[in-house]
N, C-alpha and C positions, 0 to 999 in steps of 0.2 A: 580457550576462551572463544566465544562466539561474537562476531561483529557483523552488524548490518549497516550498510552505507547507502543512503539514498542520494539520488541526483535527478536532474531534469526539470526542476521547478523553475519558475520565472514569472514575469509580468506579461500577460497576454490580454488581448481585447476579447470582449464577449463574442462567442462563436468560434473562437480559435481552438487550437488543439495542442496538447502536450503529451509526451510519453515519459512517465516516471520510471526510474530503474532503482532496484535495490540489490546490491551485491552482498551475498552472504559468505562469510569465511569462518573457519574454525572447525572443530569436531562436532558434527551435527548428526544425530541419528534419531530414529523414532519420531519423525516429524508428524504432528497432527494436522497442522495447517499453517499457511502463510497468508498474510493479508495486509491490506492498507487501511489505516485509520486516518482521520483528520480531526483537527481541532482549530476552531475559529476563536478569536479573542472573546473572552467572557463566556465561552461555552464548553460543555463537556466534550471530551474526546469520543468520537463515534466511529464505529466500524463502517467502512465504505464498501469493501469487497474482500473476499477471502477465497482461497482455493485449498481444498483438502488434499491429503496425501494421495487419494485415489482419483484426483482430478475434478471433483465436483466443485462448483463455484456458487457463491452466494453474494448478492449485491443488495445494497440498501435501495429502497424504492426510488428515492430521488435521483439516482444515477443510472437506473436501468435503461438500456438503450443507448447510453452515451459512453459508459465506461466499460472497459474490458480488462480483466485480470488474466495474466498468463505467466508462465515460467519457462525458463530454459535451464534444464537440469545440468547440461554440459557446462554451462557458464555460471552455475549457482546464482542465477539472477531471476528476480521477480520483477514483472513489469505491470504498469497500469497505464493503458492507453485511454486518454481522455479526449472526447470529442465534444463539440458544441458547448464550450465552457460558458458558464453563467457566473455573474458576480457572487452569487451565494455559494459557489464552489471555493471561494477564497478561504484559505486555511493553511496551516502547516500539515503536511502529509507525512505520516510515519509508517515505516515498514515494521511488521510484526511477524515473529516466528514463534510458534507454539510447538513444544516437543514434550514427550512424556516418558518418564521413567517411573513405571507404575509403583505406587499409586499417585505420584506427584506430577502435576502439569507445570511446566516452566514456560515463562514468557521472556522473549528478548525483543528489544526495541532499538531502532535506529535513532539518529538525532533529528531527523526530519528535514524536509525540503519545502520551502515556501512557494505556494501557488497564489498568485494575485491576479484577479480578473477585473479589469477596469478599462474604460474607454478614455 
């Protein structure tokens, strides 16, 4: 079984910073990508950032220049460094892992960590 556990969320003031972590455990192979998604109340879950197995990254336009996605393979951990937080960043942030057993692509999700940006 694959498990993803997020941490690092909290309540911060606008302009503040957070670093989210996602620890992966279990038997994982053929990883396509890992990423962070977020979901605000009443809105669809959206991709924030992802990193592919070869190290390429993709970020949604609204977070470019402020968010950085990275991974530590030795610790099986995915990170999201968030700078200059804005109220519109408020959401539950979810860790995602995509892996493939051809021809099927599988998705695993963490339970989420709440990020609230408010003065």
